[in-house]
mmCIF file of the N, C-alpha and C atoms, coordinates in Angstrom:
data_MODEL
# 
_entry.id   MODEL 
# 
loop_
_atom_site.group_PDB 
_atom_site.id 
_atom_site.type_symbol 
_atom_site.label_atom_id 
_atom_site.label_alt_id 
_atom_site.label_comp_id 
_atom_site.label_asym_id 
_atom_site.label_entity_id 
_atom_site.label_seq_id 
_atom_site.pdbx_PDB_ins_code 
_atom_site.Cartn_x 
_atom_site.Cartn_y 
_atom_site.Cartn_z 
_atom_site.occupancy 
_atom_site.B_iso_or_equiv 
_atom_site.pdbx_formal_charge 
_atom_site.auth_seq_id 
_atom_site.auth_comp_id 
_atom_site.auth_asym_id 
_atom_site.auth_atom_id 
_atom_site.pdbx_PDB_model_num 
ATOM 1   N N  . MET A 1 1  ? 70.965 102.636 218.764 1.00 0.00 ? 1  MET A N  1 
ATOM 2   C CA . MET A 1 1  ? 71.359 101.755 219.380 1.00 0.00 ? 1  MET A CA 1 
ATOM 3   C C  . MET A 1 1  ? 72.301 100.819 218.165 1.00 0.00 ? 1  MET A C  1 
ATOM 4   N N  . LYS A 1 2  ? 73.560 100.163 218.762 1.00 0.00 ? 2  LYS A N  1 
ATOM 5   C CA . LYS A 1 2  ? 74.550 99.807  217.993 1.00 0.00 ? 2  LYS A CA 1 
ATOM 6   C C  . LYS A 1 2  ? 74.084 97.985  217.723 1.00 0.00 ? 2  LYS A C  1 
ATOM 7   N N  . MET A 1 3  ? 74.373 97.394  217.032 1.00 0.00 ? 3  MET A N  1 
ATOM 8   C CA . MET A 1 3  ? 74.517 96.025  216.989 1.00 0.00 ? 3  MET A CA 1 
ATOM 9   C C  . MET A 1 3  ? 75.554 95.673  216.948 1.00 0.00 ? 3  MET A C  1 
ATOM 10  N N  . LYS A 1 4  ? 75.677 94.400  217.804 1.00 0.00 ? 4  LYS A N  1 
ATOM 11  C CA . LYS A 1 4  ? 77.194 93.838  217.768 1.00 0.00 ? 4  LYS A CA 1 
ATOM 12  C C  . LYS A 1 4  ? 77.171 92.502  216.910 1.00 0.00 ? 4  LYS A C  1 
ATOM 13  N N  . ILE A 1 5  ? 77.715 92.615  215.686 1.00 0.00 ? 5  ILE A N  1 
ATOM 14  C CA . ILE A 1 5  ? 77.708 91.833  214.844 1.00 0.00 ? 5  ILE A CA 1 
ATOM 15  C C  . ILE A 1 5  ? 79.370 91.429  214.553 1.00 0.00 ? 5  ILE A C  1 
ATOM 16  N N  . ASP A 1 6  ? 79.485 90.037  215.098 1.00 0.00 ? 6  ASP A N  1 
ATOM 17  C CA . ASP A 1 6  ? 80.902 89.302  214.976 1.00 0.00 ? 6  ASP A CA 1 
ATOM 18  C C  . ASP A 1 6  ? 81.196 88.371  213.512 1.00 0.00 ? 6  ASP A C  1 
ATOM 19  N N  . ASN A 1 7  ? 79.549 87.756  213.381 1.00 0.00 ? 7  ASN A N  1 
ATOM 20  C CA . ASN A 1 7  ? 79.737 86.628  212.303 1.00 0.00 ? 7  ASN A CA 1 
ATOM 21  C C  . ASN A 1 7  ? 78.826 87.061  211.575 1.00 0.00 ? 7  ASN A C  1 
ATOM 22  N N  . ALA A 1 8  ? 79.258 86.348  209.824 1.00 0.00 ? 8  ALA A N  1 
ATOM 23  C CA . ALA A 1 8  ? 78.230 86.304  208.969 1.00 0.00 ? 8  ALA A CA 1 
ATOM 24  C C  . ALA A 1 8  ? 78.181 85.417  207.989 1.00 0.00 ? 8  ALA A C  1 
ATOM 25  N N  . PHE A 1 9  ? 77.164 84.961  207.254 1.00 0.00 ? 9  PHE A N  1 
ATOM 26  C CA . PHE A 1 9  ? 77.222 83.960  206.172 1.00 0.00 ? 9  PHE A CA 1 
ATOM 27  C C  . PHE A 1 9  ? 76.671 84.395  205.340 1.00 0.00 ? 9  PHE A C  1 
ATOM 28  N N  . TYR A 1 10 ? 76.867 84.468  204.127 1.00 0.00 ? 10 TYR A N  1 
ATOM 29  C CA . TYR A 1 10 ? 75.951 85.083  202.673 1.00 0.00 ? 10 TYR A CA 1 
ATOM 30  C C  . TYR A 1 10 ? 75.827 83.726  201.995 1.00 0.00 ? 10 TYR A C  1 
ATOM 31  N N  . VAL A 1 11 ? 74.758 83.881  201.240 1.00 0.00 ? 11 VAL A N  1 
ATOM 32  C CA . VAL A 1 11 ? 74.627 83.079  200.069 1.00 0.00 ? 11 VAL A CA 1 
ATOM 33  C C  . VAL A 1 11 ? 74.798 83.913  198.329 1.00 0.00 ? 11 VAL A C  1 
ATOM 34  N N  . GLU A 1 12 ? 75.537 83.238  197.652 1.00 0.00 ? 12 GLU A N  1 
ATOM 35  C CA . GLU A 1 12 ? 75.635 84.135  196.740 1.00 0.00 ? 12 GLU A CA 1 
ATOM 36  C C  . GLU A 1 12 ? 74.483 84.478  195.707 1.00 0.00 ? 12 GLU A C  1 
ATOM 37  N N  . PRO A 1 13 ? 74.031 85.538  195.120 1.00 0.00 ? 13 PRO A N  1 
ATOM 38  C CA . PRO A 1 13 ? 72.817 86.005  194.760 1.00 0.00 ? 13 PRO A CA 1 
ATOM 39  C C  . PRO A 1 13 ? 72.701 84.987  193.352 1.00 0.00 ? 13 PRO A C  1 
ATOM 40  N N  . ASP A 1 14 ? 71.461 84.952  192.819 1.00 0.00 ? 14 ASP A N  1 
ATOM 41  C CA . ASP A 1 14 ? 71.225 84.444  191.472 1.00 0.00 ? 14 ASP A CA 1 
ATOM 42  C C  . ASP A 1 14 ? 70.562 85.297  190.742 1.00 0.00 ? 14 ASP A C  1 
ATOM 43  N N  . GLY A 1 15 ? 71.358 86.117  189.964 1.00 0.00 ? 15 GLY A N  1 
ATOM 44  C CA . GLY A 1 15 ? 70.930 87.096  189.357 1.00 0.00 ? 15 GLY A CA 1 
ATOM 45  C C  . GLY A 1 15 ? 70.710 88.518  190.507 1.00 0.00 ? 15 GLY A C  1 
ATOM 46  N N  . ILE A 1 16 ? 69.560 89.242  190.082 1.00 0.00 ? 16 ILE A N  1 
ATOM 47  C CA . ILE A 1 16 ? 69.271 90.513  191.320 1.00 0.00 ? 16 ILE A CA 1 
ATOM 48  C C  . ILE A 1 16 ? 68.345 90.040  192.770 1.00 0.00 ? 16 ILE A C  1 
ATOM 49  N N  . ALA A 1 17 ? 67.908 88.563  192.524 1.00 0.00 ? 17 ALA A N  1 
ATOM 50  C CA . ALA A 1 17 ? 67.284 88.334  193.572 1.00 0.00 ? 17 ALA A CA 1 
ATOM 51  C C  . ALA A 1 17 ? 67.872 86.954  194.492 1.00 0.00 ? 17 ALA A C  1 
ATOM 52  N N  . ASN A 1 18 ? 67.100 86.447  195.298 1.00 0.00 ? 18 ASN A N  1 
ATOM 53  C CA . ASN A 1 18 ? 67.742 85.662  196.322 1.00 0.00 ? 18 ASN A CA 1 
ATOM 54  C C  . ASN A 1 18 ? 68.883 85.797  196.938 1.00 0.00 ? 18 ASN A C  1 
ATOM 55  N N  . ARG A 1 19 ? 69.089 87.558  197.767 1.00 0.00 ? 19 ARG A N  1 
ATOM 56  C CA . ARG A 1 19 ? 70.120 87.339  198.141 1.00 0.00 ? 19 ARG A CA 1 
ATOM 57  C C  . ARG A 1 19 ? 69.730 87.132  199.899 1.00 0.00 ? 19 ARG A C  1 
ATOM 58  N N  . LEU A 1 20 ? 70.470 85.974  200.160 1.00 0.00 ? 20 LEU A N  1 
ATOM 59  C CA . LEU A 1 20 ? 70.551 85.641  201.410 1.00 0.00 ? 20 LEU A CA 1 
ATOM 60  C C  . LEU A 1 20 ? 71.704 86.118  202.335 1.00 0.00 ? 20 LEU A C  1 
ATOM 61  N N  . ALA A 1 21 ? 71.561 86.550  203.760 1.00 0.00 ? 21 ALA A N  1 
ATOM 62  C CA . ALA A 1 21 ? 72.513 86.646  204.689 1.00 0.00 ? 21 ALA A CA 1 
ATOM 63  C C  . ALA A 1 21 ? 72.231 86.534  206.026 1.00 0.00 ? 21 ALA A C  1 
ATOM 64  N N  . LEU A 1 22 ? 72.906 86.000  207.196 1.00 0.00 ? 22 LEU A N  1 
ATOM 65  C CA . LEU A 1 22 ? 72.701 86.101  208.416 1.00 0.00 ? 22 LEU A CA 1 
ATOM 66  C C  . LEU A 1 22 ? 73.761 86.864  209.062 1.00 0.00 ? 22 LEU A C  1 
ATOM 67  N N  . TRP A 1 23 ? 73.430 87.595  209.959 1.00 0.00 ? 23 TRP A N  1 
ATOM 68  C CA . TRP A 1 23 ? 74.562 87.935  210.707 1.00 0.00 ? 23 TRP A CA 1 
ATOM 69  C C  . TRP A 1 23 ? 74.526 87.562  212.220 1.00 0.00 ? 23 TRP A C  1 
ATOM 70  N N  . TRP A 1 24 ? 75.428 87.346  213.113 1.00 0.00 ? 24 TRP A N  1 
ATOM 71  C CA . TRP A 1 24 ? 75.128 87.085  214.686 1.00 0.00 ? 24 TRP A CA 1 
ATOM 72  C C  . TRP A 1 24 ? 76.480 87.367  215.381 1.00 0.00 ? 24 TRP A C  1 
ATOM 73  N N  . SER A 1 25 ? 76.035 87.395  216.842 1.00 0.00 ? 25 SER A N  1 
ATOM 74  C CA . SER A 1 25 ? 77.023 87.732  217.530 1.00 0.00 ? 25 SER A CA 1 
ATOM 75  C C  . SER A 1 25 ? 77.805 86.699  218.138 1.00 0.00 ? 25 SER A C  1 
ATOM 76  N N  . ASN A 1 26 ? 78.789 86.783  218.925 1.00 0.00 ? 26 ASN A N  1 
ATOM 77  C CA . ASN A 1 26 ? 79.544 85.525  219.344 1.00 0.00 ? 26 ASN A CA 1 
ATOM 78  C C  . ASN A 1 26 ? 79.076 84.788  220.491 1.00 0.00 ? 26 ASN A C  1 
ATOM 79  N N  . ASP A 1 27 ? 77.959 85.610  221.199 1.00 0.00 ? 27 ASP A N  1 
ATOM 80  C CA . ASP A 1 27 ? 77.015 84.621  222.290 1.00 0.00 ? 27 ASP A CA 1 
ATOM 81  C C  . ASP A 1 27 ? 76.372 83.627  221.701 1.00 0.00 ? 27 ASP A C  1 
ATOM 82  N N  . VAL A 1 28 ? 76.326 83.510  220.482 1.00 0.00 ? 28 VAL A N  1 
ATOM 83  C CA . VAL A 1 28 ? 75.284 82.899  219.437 1.00 0.00 ? 28 VAL A CA 1 
ATOM 84  C C  . VAL A 1 28 ? 76.173 81.882  218.870 1.00 0.00 ? 28 VAL A C  1 
ATOM 85  N N  . LYS A 1 29 ? 75.886 80.316  219.102 1.00 0.00 ? 29 LYS A N  1 
ATOM 86  C CA . LYS A 1 29 ? 76.363 79.411  218.478 1.00 0.00 ? 29 LYS A CA 1 
ATOM 87  C C  . LYS A 1 29 ? 75.627 78.905  217.036 1.00 0.00 ? 29 LYS A C  1 
ATOM 88  N N  . LEU A 1 30 ? 76.218 79.173  216.411 1.00 0.00 ? 30 LEU A N  1 
ATOM 89  C CA . LEU A 1 30 ? 75.701 78.841  214.707 1.00 0.00 ? 30 LEU A CA 1 
ATOM 90  C C  . LEU A 1 30 ? 76.189 78.030  214.136 1.00 0.00 ? 30 LEU A C  1 
ATOM 91  N N  . SER A 1 31 ? 75.640 76.881  213.416 1.00 0.00 ? 31 SER A N  1 
ATOM 92  C CA . SER A 1 31 ? 76.175 76.215  212.336 1.00 0.00 ? 31 SER A CA 1 
ATOM 93  C C  . SER A 1 31 ? 75.393 76.007  211.170 1.00 0.00 ? 31 SER A C  1 
ATOM 94  N N  . VAL A 1 32 ? 75.771 76.184  210.032 1.00 0.00 ? 32 VAL A N  1 
ATOM 95  C CA . VAL A 1 32 ? 75.070 76.146  208.905 1.00 0.00 ? 32 VAL A CA 1 
ATOM 96  C C  . VAL A 1 32 ? 75.223 74.731  208.612 1.00 0.00 ? 32 VAL A C  1 
ATOM 97  N N  . LEU A 1 33 ? 74.034 74.115  208.343 1.00 0.00 ? 33 LEU A N  1 
ATOM 98  C CA . LEU A 1 33 ? 73.886 72.736  207.679 1.00 0.00 ? 33 LEU A CA 1 
ATOM 99  C C  . LEU A 1 33 ? 73.736 72.444  206.625 1.00 0.00 ? 33 LEU A C  1 
ATOM 100 N N  . HIS A 1 34 ? 73.017 73.384  205.816 1.00 0.00 ? 34 HIS A N  1 
ATOM 101 C CA . HIS A 1 34 ? 72.795 73.021  204.508 1.00 0.00 ? 34 HIS A CA 1 
ATOM 102 C C  . HIS A 1 34 ? 72.314 74.837  204.218 1.00 0.00 ? 34 HIS A C  1 
ATOM 103 N N  . TYR A 1 35 ? 72.617 74.860  202.584 1.00 0.00 ? 35 TYR A N  1 
ATOM 104 C CA . TYR A 1 35 ? 72.367 76.308  202.013 1.00 0.00 ? 35 TYR A CA 1 
ATOM 105 C C  . TYR A 1 35 ? 72.039 76.139  200.731 1.00 0.00 ? 35 TYR A C  1 
ATOM 106 N N  . ASP A 1 36 ? 71.357 76.739  199.953 1.00 0.00 ? 36 ASP A N  1 
ATOM 107 C CA . ASP A 1 36 ? 71.401 76.860  198.649 1.00 0.00 ? 36 ASP A CA 1 
ATOM 108 C C  . ASP A 1 36 ? 70.645 78.252  198.067 1.00 0.00 ? 36 ASP A C  1 
ATOM 109 N N  . LYS A 1 37 ? 70.241 78.623  196.886 1.00 0.00 ? 37 LYS A N  1 
ATOM 110 C CA . LYS A 1 37 ? 69.836 80.001  196.792 1.00 0.00 ? 37 LYS A CA 1 
ATOM 111 C C  . LYS A 1 37 ? 68.333 80.333  197.307 1.00 0.00 ? 37 LYS A C  1 
ATOM 112 N N  . ASN A 1 38 ? 67.789 79.307  197.988 1.00 0.00 ? 38 ASN A N  1 
ATOM 113 C CA . ASN A 1 38 ? 66.477 79.630  198.540 1.00 0.00 ? 38 ASN A CA 1 
ATOM 114 C C  . ASN A 1 38 ? 66.114 79.269  200.310 1.00 0.00 ? 38 ASN A C  1 
ATOM 115 N N  . LEU A 1 39 ? 67.336 78.943  200.681 1.00 0.00 ? 39 LEU A N  1 
ATOM 116 C CA . LEU A 1 39 ? 67.408 78.718  202.146 1.00 0.00 ? 39 LEU A CA 1 
ATOM 117 C C  . LEU A 1 39 ? 68.882 78.820  202.664 1.00 0.00 ? 39 LEU A C  1 
ATOM 118 N N  . ILE A 1 40 ? 68.887 78.948  204.276 1.00 0.00 ? 40 ILE A N  1 
ATOM 119 C CA . ILE A 1 40 ? 70.059 78.639  205.009 1.00 0.00 ? 40 ILE A CA 1 
ATOM 120 C C  . ILE A 1 40 ? 69.504 78.143  206.094 1.00 0.00 ? 40 ILE A C  1 
ATOM 121 N N  . ASP A 1 41 ? 69.957 76.522  206.380 1.00 0.00 ? 41 ASP A N  1 
ATOM 122 C CA . ASP A 1 41 ? 69.390 75.746  207.240 1.00 0.00 ? 41 ASP A CA 1 
ATOM 123 C C  . ASP A 1 41 ? 70.685 75.819  208.448 1.00 0.00 ? 41 ASP A C  1 
ATOM 124 N N  . THR A 1 42 ? 70.239 75.825  209.616 1.00 0.00 ? 42 THR A N  1 
ATOM 125 C CA . THR A 1 42 ? 70.842 76.093  210.984 1.00 0.00 ? 42 THR A CA 1 
ATOM 126 C C  . THR A 1 42 ? 70.599 75.463  211.864 1.00 0.00 ? 42 THR A C  1 
ATOM 127 N N  . LYS A 1 43 ? 71.536 75.091  212.764 1.00 0.00 ? 43 LYS A N  1 
ATOM 128 C CA . LYS A 1 43 ? 71.626 74.523  214.364 1.00 0.00 ? 43 LYS A CA 1 
ATOM 129 C C  . LYS A 1 43 ? 72.089 75.978  215.144 1.00 0.00 ? 43 LYS A C  1 
ATOM 130 N N  . ILE A 1 44 ? 71.177 76.386  216.065 1.00 0.00 ? 44 ILE A N  1 
ATOM 131 C CA . ILE A 1 44 ? 71.396 77.413  216.868 1.00 0.00 ? 44 ILE A CA 1 
ATOM 132 C C  . ILE A 1 44 ? 71.790 77.142  218.342 1.00 0.00 ? 44 ILE A C  1 
ATOM 133 N N  . SER A 1 45 ? 72.361 77.573  219.113 1.00 0.00 ? 45 SER A N  1 
ATOM 134 C CA . SER A 1 45 ? 72.134 77.905  220.896 1.00 0.00 ? 45 SER A CA 1 
ATOM 135 C C  . SER A 1 45 ? 72.518 79.280  220.978 1.00 0.00 ? 45 SER A C  1 
ATOM 136 N N  . ILE A 1 46 ? 72.088 79.711  222.006 1.00 0.00 ? 46 ILE A N  1 
ATOM 137 C CA . ILE A 1 46 ? 72.288 81.038  222.692 1.00 0.00 ? 46 ILE A CA 1 
ATOM 138 C C  . ILE A 1 46 ? 72.855 81.106  223.851 1.00 0.00 ? 46 ILE A C  1 
ATOM 139 N N  . SER A 1 47 ? 73.946 81.449  224.297 1.00 0.00 ? 47 SER A N  1 
ATOM 140 C CA . SER A 1 47 ? 74.479 81.575  225.618 1.00 0.00 ? 47 SER A CA 1 
ATOM 141 C C  . SER A 1 47 ? 74.512 80.114  226.100 1.00 0.00 ? 47 SER A C  1 
ATOM 142 N N  . GLY A 1 48 ? 74.974 79.283  225.606 1.00 0.00 ? 48 GLY A N  1 
ATOM 143 C CA . GLY A 1 48 ? 74.749 77.690  225.845 1.00 0.00 ? 48 GLY A CA 1 
ATOM 144 C C  . GLY A 1 48 ? 73.665 77.225  226.321 1.00 0.00 ? 48 GLY A C  1 
ATOM 145 N N  . GLU A 1 49 ? 72.458 77.741  225.959 1.00 0.00 ? 49 GLU A N  1 
ATOM 146 C CA . GLU A 1 49 ? 71.137 77.117  226.429 1.00 0.00 ? 49 GLU A CA 1 
ATOM 147 C C  . GLU A 1 49 ? 70.849 75.847  225.321 1.00 0.00 ? 49 GLU A C  1 
ATOM 148 N N  . SER A 1 50 ? 70.020 75.064  225.218 1.00 0.00 ? 50 SER A N  1 
ATOM 149 C CA . SER A 1 50 ? 69.837 73.879  224.395 1.00 0.00 ? 50 SER A CA 1 
ATOM 150 C C  . SER A 1 50 ? 69.691 74.473  222.661 1.00 0.00 ? 50 SER A C  1 
ATOM 151 N N  . GLU A 1 51 ? 69.961 73.311  221.942 1.00 0.00 ? 51 GLU A N  1 
ATOM 152 C CA . GLU A 1 51 ? 70.103 73.654  220.511 1.00 0.00 ? 51 GLU A CA 1 
ATOM 153 C C  . GLU A 1 51 ? 68.634 73.842  219.677 1.00 0.00 ? 51 GLU A C  1 
ATOM 154 N N  . TRP A 1 52 ? 68.706 74.327  218.791 1.00 0.00 ? 52 TRP A N  1 
ATOM 155 C CA . TRP A 1 52 ? 67.179 74.327  217.963 1.00 0.00 ? 52 TRP A CA 1 
ATOM 156 C C  . TRP A 1 52 ? 67.793 74.743  216.356 1.00 0.00 ? 52 TRP A C  1 
ATOM 157 N N  . PHE A 1 53 ? 66.753 74.379  215.751 1.00 0.00 ? 53 PHE A N  1 
ATOM 158 C CA . PHE A 1 53 ? 66.921 74.482  214.082 1.00 0.00 ? 53 PHE A CA 1 
ATOM 159 C C  . PHE A 1 53 ? 66.289 75.341  213.810 1.00 0.00 ? 53 PHE A C  1 
ATOM 160 N N  . GLY A 1 54 ? 66.798 76.343  212.915 1.00 0.00 ? 54 GLY A N  1 
ATOM 161 C CA . GLY A 1 54 ? 66.157 77.524  212.500 1.00 0.00 ? 54 GLY A CA 1 
ATOM 162 C C  . GLY A 1 54 ? 66.386 77.623  210.645 1.00 0.00 ? 54 GLY A C  1 
ATOM 163 N N  . THR A 1 55 ? 65.298 77.626  210.007 1.00 0.00 ? 55 THR A N  1 
ATOM 164 C CA . THR A 1 55 ? 65.827 77.589  208.571 1.00 0.00 ? 55 THR A CA 1 
ATOM 165 C C  . THR A 1 55 ? 65.249 78.963  208.171 1.00 0.00 ? 55 THR A C  1 
ATOM 166 N N  . PHE A 1 56 ? 66.228 79.645  207.438 1.00 0.00 ? 56 PHE A N  1 
ATOM 167 C CA . PHE A 1 56 ? 65.467 81.110  207.012 1.00 0.00 ? 56 PHE A CA 1 
ATOM 168 C C  . PHE A 1 56 ? 65.621 81.039  205.494 1.00 0.00 ? 56 PHE A C  1 
ATOM 169 N N  . ILE A 1 57 ? 64.305 81.371  204.844 1.00 0.00 ? 57 ILE A N  1 
ATOM 170 C CA . ILE A 1 57 ? 63.713 81.355  203.679 1.00 0.00 ? 57 ILE A CA 1 
ATOM 171 C C  . ILE A 1 57 ? 63.441 82.586  202.915 1.00 0.00 ? 57 ILE A C  1 
ATOM 172 N N  . TYR A 1 58 ? 64.030 82.024  201.323 1.00 0.00 ? 58 TYR A N  1 
ATOM 173 C CA . TYR A 1 58 ? 63.841 83.261  200.553 1.00 0.00 ? 58 TYR A CA 1 
ATOM 174 C C  . TYR A 1 58 ? 62.958 82.324  199.593 1.00 0.00 ? 58 TYR A C  1 
ATOM 175 N N  . ALA A 1 59 ? 61.504 82.238  199.295 1.00 0.00 ? 59 ALA A N  1 
ATOM 176 C CA . ALA A 1 59 ? 60.846 81.551  198.651 1.00 0.00 ? 59 ALA A CA 1 
ATOM 177 C C  . ALA A 1 59 ? 60.876 81.751  197.152 1.00 0.00 ? 59 ALA A C  1 
ATOM 178 N N  . PRO A 1 60 ? 60.532 81.126  196.208 1.00 0.00 ? 60 PRO A N  1 
ATOM 179 C CA . PRO A 1 60 ? 60.276 81.471  194.830 1.00 0.00 ? 60 PRO A CA 1 
ATOM 180 C C  . PRO A 1 60 ? 59.230 82.473  195.072 1.00 0.00 ? 60 PRO A C  1 
ATOM 181 N N  . PRO A 1 61 ? 59.213 83.648  194.148 1.00 0.00 ? 61 PRO A N  1 
ATOM 182 C CA . PRO A 1 61 ? 58.024 84.552  194.029 1.00 0.00 ? 61 PRO A CA 1 
ATOM 183 C C  . PRO A 1 61 ? 56.958 84.204  193.278 1.00 0.00 ? 61 PRO A C  1 
ATOM 184 N N  . TYR A 1 62 ? 57.604 83.283  192.162 1.00 0.00 ? 62 TYR A N  1 
ATOM 185 C CA . TYR A 1 62 ? 56.716 82.753  191.161 1.00 0.00 ? 62 TYR A CA 1 
ATOM 186 C C  . TYR A 1 62 ? 56.196 81.425  191.425 1.00 0.00 ? 62 TYR A C  1 
ATOM 187 N N  . THR A 1 63 ? 54.862 80.976  190.641 1.00 0.00 ? 63 THR A N  1 
ATOM 188 C CA . THR A 1 63 ? 54.437 79.697  190.832 1.00 0.00 ? 63 THR A CA 1 
ATOM 189 C C  . THR A 1 63 ? 55.370 78.841  190.150 1.00 0.00 ? 63 THR A C  1 
ATOM 190 N N  . LYS A 1 64 ? 56.215 79.116  189.042 1.00 0.00 ? 64 LYS A N  1 
ATOM 191 C CA . LYS A 1 64 ? 57.077 78.232  188.698 1.00 0.00 ? 64 LYS A CA 1 
ATOM 192 C C  . LYS A 1 64 ? 57.971 77.786  189.740 1.00 0.00 ? 64 LYS A C  1 
ATOM 193 N N  . GLY A 1 65 ? 58.539 76.562  190.176 1.00 0.00 ? 65 GLY A N  1 
ATOM 194 C CA . GLY A 1 65 ? 59.482 76.161  191.132 1.00 0.00 ? 65 GLY A CA 1 
ATOM 195 C C  . GLY A 1 65 ? 59.105 76.305  192.516 1.00 0.00 ? 65 GLY A C  1 
ATOM 196 N N  . LYS A 1 66 ? 57.780 76.428  192.601 1.00 0.00 ? 66 LYS A N  1 
ATOM 197 C CA . LYS A 1 66 ? 57.516 76.604  194.231 1.00 0.00 ? 66 LYS A CA 1 
ATOM 198 C C  . LYS A 1 66 ? 57.195 75.442  194.724 1.00 0.00 ? 66 LYS A C  1 
ATOM 199 N N  . HIS A 1 67 ? 56.644 74.265  193.584 1.00 0.00 ? 67 HIS A N  1 
ATOM 200 C CA . HIS A 1 67 ? 56.419 73.048  194.354 1.00 0.00 ? 67 HIS A CA 1 
ATOM 201 C C  . HIS A 1 67 ? 57.951 72.248  194.594 1.00 0.00 ? 67 HIS A C  1 
ATOM 202 N N  . LYS A 1 68 ? 58.723 72.651  193.463 1.00 0.00 ? 68 LYS A N  1 
ATOM 203 C CA . LYS A 1 68 ? 59.988 71.959  193.608 1.00 0.00 ? 68 LYS A CA 1 
ATOM 204 C C  . LYS A 1 68 ? 60.798 72.453  195.201 1.00 0.00 ? 68 LYS A C  1 
ATOM 205 N N  . PHE A 1 69 ? 60.449 73.993  195.187 1.00 0.00 ? 69 PHE A N  1 
ATOM 206 C CA . PHE A 1 69 ? 60.814 74.202  196.630 1.00 0.00 ? 69 PHE A CA 1 
ATOM 207 C C  . PHE A 1 69 ? 60.465 73.903  197.948 1.00 0.00 ? 69 PHE A C  1 
ATOM 208 N N  . TRP A 1 70 ? 58.990 73.598  197.773 1.00 0.00 ? 70 TRP A N  1 
ATOM 209 C CA . TRP A 1 70 ? 58.346 72.995  198.992 1.00 0.00 ? 70 TRP A CA 1 
ATOM 210 C C  . TRP A 1 70 ? 58.697 71.771  199.305 1.00 0.00 ? 70 TRP A C  1 
ATOM 211 N N  . ASP A 1 71 ? 58.837 70.820  197.868 1.00 0.00 ? 71 ASP A N  1 
ATOM 212 C CA . ASP A 1 71 ? 59.258 69.592  198.298 1.00 0.00 ? 71 ASP A CA 1 
ATOM 213 C C  . ASP A 1 71 ? 60.352 69.558  198.735 1.00 0.00 ? 71 ASP A C  1 
ATOM 214 N N  . SER A 1 72 ? 61.529 69.982  198.295 1.00 0.00 ? 72 SER A N  1 
ATOM 215 C CA . SER A 1 72 ? 63.047 69.965  199.085 1.00 0.00 ? 72 SER A CA 1 
ATOM 216 C C  . SER A 1 72 ? 62.843 70.457  200.380 1.00 0.00 ? 72 SER A C  1 
ATOM 217 N N  . LEU A 1 73 ? 62.079 71.600  200.846 1.00 0.00 ? 73 LEU A N  1 
ATOM 218 C CA . LEU A 1 73 ? 62.255 72.068  201.897 1.00 0.00 ? 73 LEU A CA 1 
ATOM 219 C C  . LEU A 1 73 ? 61.773 70.613  202.907 1.00 0.00 ? 73 LEU A C  1 
ATOM 220 N N  . ALA A 1 74 ? 60.343 70.189  202.552 1.00 0.00 ? 74 ALA A N  1 
ATOM 221 C CA . ALA A 1 74 ? 59.896 68.947  203.481 1.00 0.00 ? 74 ALA A CA 1 
ATOM 222 C C  . ALA A 1 74 ? 61.270 67.722  203.657 1.00 0.00 ? 74 ALA A C  1 
ATOM 223 N N  . ALA A 1 75 ? 61.587 67.596  202.352 1.00 0.00 ? 75 ALA A N  1 
ATOM 224 C CA . ALA A 1 75 ? 62.697 66.445  202.470 1.00 0.00 ? 75 ALA A CA 1 
ATOM 225 C C  . ALA A 1 75 ? 64.072 67.007  203.609 1.00 0.00 ? 75 ALA A C  1 
ATOM 226 N N  . LEU A 1 76 ? 64.199 68.051  203.377 1.00 0.00 ? 76 LEU A N  1 
ATOM 227 C CA . LEU A 1 76 ? 65.158 68.627  204.778 1.00 0.00 ? 76 LEU A CA 1 
ATOM 228 C C  . LEU A 1 76 ? 64.720 68.687  206.170 1.00 0.00 ? 76 LEU A C  1 
ATOM 229 N N  . ARG A 1 77 ? 63.445 68.911  206.267 1.00 0.00 ? 77 ARG A N  1 
ATOM 230 C CA . ARG A 1 77 ? 63.080 68.471  207.882 1.00 0.00 ? 77 ARG A CA 1 
ATOM 231 C C  . ARG A 1 77 ? 62.876 67.175  207.972 1.00 0.00 ? 77 ARG A C  1 
ATOM 232 N N  . ASN A 1 78 ? 62.504 66.144  206.730 1.00 0.00 ? 78 ASN A N  1 
ATOM 233 C CA . ASN A 1 78 ? 62.266 64.966  207.325 1.00 0.00 ? 78 ASN A CA 1 
ATOM 234 C C  . ASN A 1 78 ? 63.735 64.196  207.350 1.00 0.00 ? 78 ASN A C  1 
ATOM 235 N N  . ASP A 1 79 ? 64.813 64.703  206.605 1.00 0.00 ? 79 ASP A N  1 
ATOM 236 C CA . ASP A 1 79 ? 66.305 64.136  207.150 1.00 0.00 ? 79 ASP A CA 1 
ATOM 237 C C  . ASP A 1 79 ? 66.503 64.548  208.617 1.00 0.00 ? 79 ASP A C  1 
ATOM 238 N N  . VAL A 1 80 ? 66.297 65.846  209.155 1.00 0.00 ? 80 VAL A N  1 
ATOM 239 C CA . VAL A 1 80 ? 66.534 66.341  210.556 1.00 0.00 ? 80 VAL A CA 1 
ATOM 240 C C  . VAL A 1 80 ? 65.850 65.647  211.448 1.00 0.00 ? 80 VAL A C  1 
ATOM 241 N N  . ASN A 1 81 ? 64.454 65.099  211.067 1.00 0.00 ? 81 ASN A N  1 
ATOM 242 C CA . ASN A 1 81 ? 63.726 64.364  212.110 1.00 0.00 ? 81 ASN A CA 1 
ATOM 243 C C  . ASN A 1 81 ? 64.003 62.909  212.304 1.00 0.00 ? 81 ASN A C  1 
ATOM 244 N N  . ALA A 1 82 ? 64.568 62.553  211.173 1.00 0.00 ? 82 ALA A N  1 
ATOM 245 C CA . ALA A 1 82 ? 65.162 60.874  211.024 1.00 0.00 ? 82 ALA A CA 1 
ATOM 246 C C  . ALA A 1 82 ? 66.340 60.869  211.560 1.00 0.00 ? 82 ALA A C  1 
ATOM 247 N N  . LYS A 1 83 ? 67.241 61.937  212.151 1.00 0.00 ? 83 LYS A N  1 
ATOM 248 C CA . LYS A 1 83 ? 68.627 61.817  213.157 1.00 0.00 ? 83 LYS A CA 1 
ATOM 249 C C  . LYS A 1 83 ? 68.262 61.590  214.177 1.00 0.00 ? 83 LYS A C  1 
# 
């Protein structure tokens, strides 16, 4: 099976970890709203259907930094819900 990939978005890695990437075809309308080393936040519609939000996450694997990451993720959702 061959996948049809027309578009891509990458987040530069931080060392050897945190490698985030998205690939999608032209029938998907995808807008990147925010990104950092741990997430890519998007607005998506497929073939003209209603829009929805998708957040793709690479969470910190160690205890150090997890609370800061979860707090930033909660703030991101609060920003979207306020609009």
